[in-house]
C-alpha positions as CSV (number, residue, x, y, z in Angstrom):
1,M,26.8,66.4,4.5
2,A,26.8,63.0,2.9
3,V,30.2,61.4,2.4
4,R,30.6,58.3,0.1
5,R,33.2,55.9,1.4
6,F,34.5,52.7,-0.1
7,F,36.2,50.3,2.3
8,R,37.3,46.9,3.2
9,P,38.1,47.3,6.9
10,K,40.5,45.4,9.0
11,V,39.8,45.3,12.7
12,P,42.8,46.8,14.5
13,E,45.1,44.5,16.5
14,S,43.8,44.0,20.0
15,R,43.6,41.3,22.6
16,N,39.9,40.8,21.8
17,R,40.2,41.0,18.1
18,Q,37.1,39.9,16.2
19,P,36.7,39.6,12.4
20,S,35.1,42.5,10.7
21,H,31.8,41.8,9.0
22,F,31.9,44.8,6.6
23,T,32.9,45.0,3.0
24,G,31.6,47.1,0.1
25,S,30.4,50.7,0.2
26,I,28.4,52.8,2.5
27,T,27.0,56.3,2.5
28,L,27.5,58.0,5.9
29,T,25.4,61.0,6.8
30,G,27.1,63.6,9.1
31,S,25.2,66.1,11.1
32,P,23.8,69.1,9.2
33,P,25.2,72.6,9.7
34,L,23.9,74.4,12.7
35,P,20.9,76.6,11.9
36,E,21.5,80.4,11.9
37,E,19.0,80.9,14.7
38,S,20.9,78.6,17.1
39,P,22.1,80.2,20.3
40,P,25.7,81.3,20.5
41,H,27.0,78.0,21.9
42,S,26.8,75.1,19.5
43,P,24.7,72.2,21.0
44,F,26.2,68.8,20.9
45,P,24.7,65.4,21.8
46,C,24.9,63.4,24.9
47,A,25.9,64.8,28.3
48,V,28.5,67.3,27.4
49,E,29.4,68.8,30.7
50,L,31.2,72.1,30.1
51,A,31.3,73.2,33.8
52,A,31.8,76.7,32.6
53,C,35.4,75.9,31.5
54,E,35.1,78.1,28.4
55,A,34.5,81.1,30.7
56,E,37.7,80.3,32.6
57,M,40.0,79.7,29.7
58,A,42.4,82.6,29.2
59,A,44.5,81.0,26.5
60,P,44.1,78.5,23.6
61,M,44.1,74.8,24.6
62,L,47.0,72.9,23.0
63,L,46.3,69.2,22.7
64,S,48.9,66.4,22.0
65,A,48.0,63.2,20.3
66,E,48.5,61.5,23.7
67,D,45.9,63.8,25.2
68,V,43.4,63.0,22.5
69,L,44.0,59.3,22.8
70,R,42.5,59.5,26.3
71,V,39.4,60.8,24.7
72,N,39.2,58.6,21.5
73,G,41.3,55.5,20.8
74,S,41.7,56.2,17.0
75,R,45.3,57.2,16.3
76,R,44.2,58.9,13.1
77,F,41.6,61.0,15.0
78,A,44.2,61.8,17.7
79,A,46.8,63.0,15.2
80,A,44.3,65.1,13.3
81,M,43.0,66.8,16.5
82,A,46.5,67.5,17.7
83,A,47.3,69.0,14.3
84,A,44.2,71.2,14.5
85,S,45.0,72.5,18.0
86,P,45.3,74.9,19.8
87,F,41.6,75.6,20.3
88,A,40.3,78.9,21.5
89,S,37.4,77.3,23.2
90,L,35.8,74.0,23.9
91,A,33.1,74.7,21.3
92,D,35.9,75.0,18.6
93,A,37.4,71.7,19.7
94,L,34.0,70.0,19.5
95,L,33.3,71.3,16.0
96,A,36.8,70.1,14.9
97,A,36.2,66.7,16.5
98,R,32.8,66.3,14.7
99,R,34.4,67.3,11.3
100,I,37.4,65.0,11.7
101,W,35.5,62.0,13.0
102,L,32.8,62.1,10.3
103,N,34.8,63.2,7.3
104,E,38.5,62.3,7.9
105,V,38.6,59.1,10.0
106,D,38.0,56.0,7.9
107,V,36.2,52.8,9.1
108,N,39.5,51.3,10.4
109,G,39.9,54.3,12.6
110,W,36.3,53.9,13.9
111,L,37.0,50.2,14.7
112,E,40.2,51.1,16.4
113,A,38.3,53.6,18.6
114,F,35.6,51.0,19.4
115,A,38.3,48.5,20.5
116,A,39.5,50.9,23.2
117,H,36.3,50.6,25.1
118,P,35.3,47.9,27.6
119,A,32.1,46.0,27.1
120,I,29.2,48.0,28.5
121,G,28.6,47.0,32.2
122,T,32.2,45.7,32.7
123,T,33.3,46.0,36.3
124,S,37.0,45.0,35.8
125,P,39.6,47.1,37.8
126,S,41.3,47.8,34.5
127,V,38.3,49.9,33.3
128,S,39.3,53.6,33.0
129,K,38.0,56.2,35.4
130,W,36.1,58.0,32.7
131,S,34.4,54.8,31.6
132,K,33.4,54.1,35.2
133,E,31.9,57.6,35.5
134,E,30.0,57.3,32.2
135,Q,28.6,53.9,33.2
136,S,28.0,54.8,36.9
137,A,24.2,54.5,36.5
138,L,24.7,50.8,35.5
139,S,26.2,50.0,38.9
140,T,22.7,49.6,40.4
141,A,21.7,46.9,38.0
142,T,20.2,43.7,39.5
143,D,22.0,40.5,39.1
144,S,19.6,39.3,36.5
145,T,19.8,42.4,34.4
146,A,23.6,42.4,34.6
147,Q,23.7,38.8,33.4
148,E,21.3,39.5,30.6
149,L,23.4,42.5,29.6
150,A,26.5,40.4,29.5
151,E,24.8,37.7,27.3
152,W,23.5,40.3,24.8
153,N,26.9,42.0,24.7
154,A,28.4,38.6,23.6
155,R,25.6,38.1,21.0
156,Y,26.2,41.6,19.6
157,R,29.9,41.2,19.3
158,E,29.5,37.9,17.6
159,K,27.1,39.4,15.0
160,F,28.9,42.7,14.3
161,G,32.5,42.1,15.2
162,F,33.0,45.0,17.7
163,V,31.9,46.0,21.2
164,F,28.4,47.5,21.6
165,M,28.9,51.3,21.6
166,I,26.6,53.6,23.5
167,C,26.9,56.9,25.4
168,A,25.8,55.5,28.7
169,S,26.1,58.7,30.8
170,G,22.9,59.1,32.8
171,R,21.3,55.8,31.4
172,T,20.2,53.0,33.6
173,A,21.0,49.3,33.0
174,P,17.4,48.5,31.7
175,E,17.6,51.5,29.3
176,V,21.0,50.3,27.9
177,L,19.8,46.7,27.6
178,A,16.7,47.8,25.7
179,E,18.8,49.9,23.3
180,L,21.2,47.0,22.8
181,K,18.3,44.6,21.9
182,R,16.8,47.2,19.6
183,R,20.1,47.9,17.7
184,Y,20.9,44.1,17.5
185,T,18.3,43.9,14.8
186,N,20.1,46.4,12.6
187,R,21.8,45.5,9.4
188,P,25.7,45.6,9.9
189,I,26.2,48.7,7.8
190,V,23.4,50.6,9.6
191,E,24.8,49.5,13.0
192,L,28.3,50.6,12.1
193,E,27.1,54.1,11.6
194,A,25.0,54.0,14.8
195,A,28.1,52.9,16.7
196,A,30.2,55.7,15.2
197,Q,27.6,58.3,16.3
198,E,27.7,57.0,19.8
199,E,31.5,57.1,19.8
200,L,31.2,60.7,18.8
201,K,29.0,61.5,21.7
202,I,31.4,59.9,24.1
203,T,34.3,61.8,22.5
204,E,32.5,65.1,23.0
205,L,31.8,64.3,26.6
206,R,35.4,63.4,27.3
207,L,36.7,66.5,25.5
208,A,34.7,68.6,27.9
209,K,36.2,66.7,30.8
210,L,39.7,67.1,29.3
211,F,39.2,70.8,29.0
212,S,37.7,71.2,32.5
213,S,40.3,69.1,34.2
214,E,43.3,70.5,32.5
215,P,42.9,74.3,32.3
216,T,45.5,76.3,30.4
217,V,46.2,78.6,33.3
218,P,46.3,77.9,37.0
219,S,43.0,78.4,38.7
220,T,42.8,80.7,41.8
221,T,39.7,78.9,43.1
222,T,39.9,76.1,45.6
223,E,37.3,74.0,43.8
224,G,37.1,74.0,40.1
225,P,35.2,71.9,37.6
226,A,37.6,68.9,38.0
227,T,37.0,68.8,41.7
228,Q,33.3,68.8,41.2
229,S,33.6,66.0,38.7
230,D,35.7,63.9,41.0
231,K,33.1,64.4,43.7
232,A,30.4,63.2,41.3
233,A,32.2,60.0,40.4
234,G,30.3,57.5,42.7
235,S,30.3,59.6,45.8
236,S,26.9,61.3,45.5
237,N,23.7,60.1,47.3
238,R,21.7,61.1,44.2
239,S,20.9,58.7,41.4
240,R,20.4,61.5,38.8
241,P,21.6,65.1,38.3
242,P,19.9,67.9,40.4
243,I,18.3,69.4,37.3
244,T,16.5,67.3,34.7
245,T,14.0,67.9,32.0
246,H,11.8,66.3,29.4
247,V,9.7,67.6,26.5
248,L,6.2,66.6,25.5
249,D,4.6,67.6,22.2
250,T,1.0,68.5,23.2
251,A,-0.1,69.0,19.6
252,R,0.7,65.3,18.8
253,G,0.2,63.9,22.3
254,S,3.6,62.3,22.3
255,P,7.1,62.8,23.6
256,A,9.2,65.2,21.6
257,S,12.4,63.6,20.5
258,G,15.5,65.2,18.9
259,I,15.1,68.6,20.7
260,E,18.5,70.2,21.5
261,V,18.7,71.3,25.2
262,H,21.3,73.3,27.0
263,L,21.6,74.2,30.7
264,E,23.4,77.4,31.9
265,M,24.1,79.1,35.2
266,W,24.3,82.8,35.9
267,K,27.9,83.6,36.8
268,D,27.9,87.5,37.0
269,S,28.2,88.2,40.7
270,S,27.7,91.9,40.2
271,A,24.0,91.7,39.5
272,P,21.4,88.9,39.1
273,P,19.4,88.4,35.9
274,S,16.2,90.4,35.9
275,F,13.4,91.6,33.6
276,S,15.2,94.9,33.1
277,N,18.6,93.4,32.6
278,K,19.0,92.7,28.8
279,D,22.7,91.8,29.0
280,F,22.9,88.0,28.7
281,S,26.6,87.7,28.7
282,G,26.6,86.5,32.3
283,W,25.5,83.0,31.4
284,A,28.0,80.1,31.5
285,T,27.2,76.7,29.9
286,L,26.9,73.6,32.1
287,G,25.9,71.0,29.6
288,Y,24.2,70.1,26.3
289,S,22.0,67.1,25.3
290,V,19.3,66.0,22.9
291,T,15.9,64.5,24.0
292,N,15.5,60.8,23.4
293,N,12.5,58.8,22.1
294,D,10.8,59.4,25.5
295,G,11.4,63.1,25.3
296,R,13.9,63.0,28.1
297,S,17.3,64.7,27.9
298,G,20.6,63.2,28.7
299,Q,22.6,64.2,31.7
300,L,23.0,68.0,31.7
301,M,25.3,68.4,34.7
302,D,27.3,66.4,37.2
303,I,25.5,64.3,39.8
304,V,26.3,66.1,43.1
305,D,24.7,66.0,46.5
306,N,24.3,69.8,46.7
307,I,23.8,72.1,43.7
308,A,25.2,75.6,43.8
309,P,22.5,78.1,44.7
310,G,21.8,80.7,42.0
311,F,20.0,81.4,38.7
312,Y,19.8,78.7,36.0
313,R,18.5,78.8,32.4
314,I,17.4,75.8,30.4
315,S,16.9,76.4,26.7
316,F,15.2,74.3,24.0
317,N,15.8,74.6,20.2
318,T,12.1,74.4,19.2
319,R,12.7,76.0,15.8
320,K,14.7,73.0,14.7
321,Y,12.0,70.6,16.0
322,S,9.0,72.6,14.7
323,P,10.2,74.9,11.8
324,A,6.8,76.2,11.1
325,G,6.1,77.0,14.8
326,F,5.9,80.5,16.4
327,F,8.8,80.1,18.8
328,P,12.4,79.9,17.5
329,Y,13.5,78.7,20.9
330,V,12.3,78.6,24.5
331,S,14.4,79.6,27.5
332,I,13.2,79.1,31.1
333,I,15.0,80.9,33.9
334,F,14.6,79.8,37.5
335,E,16.3,80.3,40.9
336,I,17.6,77.8,43.3
337,K,17.8,79.2,46.8
338,E,20.3,78.5,49.6
339,N,17.9,76.3,51.5
340,Q,17.0,74.2,48.3
341,T,20.5,73.0,47.3
342,A,19.8,69.3,48.3
343,E,16.4,69.2,46.4
344,H,15.7,68.0,42.9
345,F,14.5,70.3,40.1
346,H,12.6,68.8,37.2
347,V,11.8,71.5,34.6
348,P,9.7,70.0,31.8
349,L,8.5,71.7,28.6
350,L,5.0,71.1,27.2
351,H,5.3,72.4,23.6
352,S,3.1,72.9,20.6
353,P,3.8,75.1,17.5
354,F,1.9,78.1,19.1
355,S,2.1,77.6,22.8
356,F,4.3,76.2,25.6
357,T,3.9,75.5,29.3
358,T,6.3,74.6,32.0
359,Y,6.2,73.8,35.8
360,R,8.5,72.5,38.5
361,G,8.1,68.7,38.6
362,S,9.4,66.1,40.9
């Protein structure tokens, strides 16, 4: 849905206030409605790590404005989300967040949210735990890359008047630097919308963390999603999640970008998934992402040393990518055994309109 906005923004008060460079009008394009053939759970961009929290929720989630401000620094967004709660599920909260951010929050609200973020790659002790987790892959940057990143951050802020916004979860320092340089060439109005879309990805990621770390009812398990997330924050020997994927378009001979991907785990302990078992209600979502220009998905799950053994399903929304194709979507089910929990599982998809192939990569 296209929304016409007229504005003369003022950058919110902050310690690092910069003058805004935007006046006039802009047409902002939100995400289109989800197609009818989409799977039951709505896919959202960036590494939205659900950690099966929807399956564990027994009551609606009530959010206060203070809760939401941990997720997104816009006071208008926080107030609107609090007014829209309680949410029956994380999926409902994500849909509300997308609607409010794209259709109800004005440019001043966007800039206020941007101002709540540290510059990408900042290592100050004042940086929040969530920001550190989202930028954990940048911690291995070489001194030269870190210096170049800092220099380009300064250039970007001088040109656009706000901090460079990017959903850095699962991205390396060279990848972030390359994206910063690419977006630096944008016109200010184009870059404002790009930054707003990245803020939305971060918001969705943090909403998932908020839901998983603050369940509405006490958990009877000794290690829930929040504990797993805490373990993943800088304590893993891995540099990437245990399960990854990428998609190649074999008809075009190029990476397939923009394909929605979600990862699920079988949670029904009474019976494993099988060819004769047509009841798919036992799957619990771990994460969503969208393939980038290289055909690679973002982070679909936490980075942990040992993945839980069991059955996993990774699904690709091929109908949206190839509307005239034969396959509306592709789902791949695989099993990780007890003696494989420390291994890495790369499950790529080689896709064309009338065929697909997969294999276990490295």
